[in-house]
N, C-alpha and C positions, 0 to 999 in steps of 0.2 A: 634400081628401081623399085627394091621392097616399101620403101617408104609410101610410097604412092596408094598401098591398100592399108597402113594403118589410120585409126581416126586422130586428129587432131588433139592433142590434148590442154585445154582452157587453164588458165593461171584464175587464181582465183577471187583475183579481182574482175574477170572478164565469164565467169565459168557459167552467168546468170542476168547475162545481156549483152547487148549486139553495140557496136556502131554504126550509122550511117554518115551519107555524108550529106552537104548539103546546097546547092551554087545560088547564093544571093544579089539577086541584081543589090550595087554597093548601096541604094539609096538606103533599100531593105535592110539593110544588116548594117548601118549606120542607126538609123530610126530600131531596132531590134535591141544596139546595144547599150543608146543612150537609155531604150524603156527600162531596160533590165537594169543599168547605174541606178539610174531617178529612184528606184521600185526596189530596191535588193533581190532582186531575182539572180542568179544565173543563165547565162540563155540558154544549158543543158534544159537545167528545169521548167522554162517557160515552155520552150518551144516541148518536150516532152508532155505536160501539161496541157499543152492549146492541142497538139495532137488526136492525146487521149481522152477529151472534151469532147472531140469536131468529129472523133469515131462516133463517140458516146450515141451522142448527136444525131450522127449517119441515119448509127440502125436501132434509134427510136422514129424514125420515119422525120426528122426534123432538117435541120438545114442543110441544102447541098452546094460543094462550092459547083462540081460538073453538073451542068443542065443535061 
């Protein structure tokens, strides 16, 4: 039980980032995968950039997904 009080040691690859899981409908996943393949993006890079752009616009009072 001694290990419960110890902080997790992150590897060098994950020390400055975290991973999340997102469940998408099949058609949306296929659209994302095809878009990335057609335009030379990885799904990770596209989702990361889109999320960052969305949050920036939201914080600046721009477009909002949830009203």
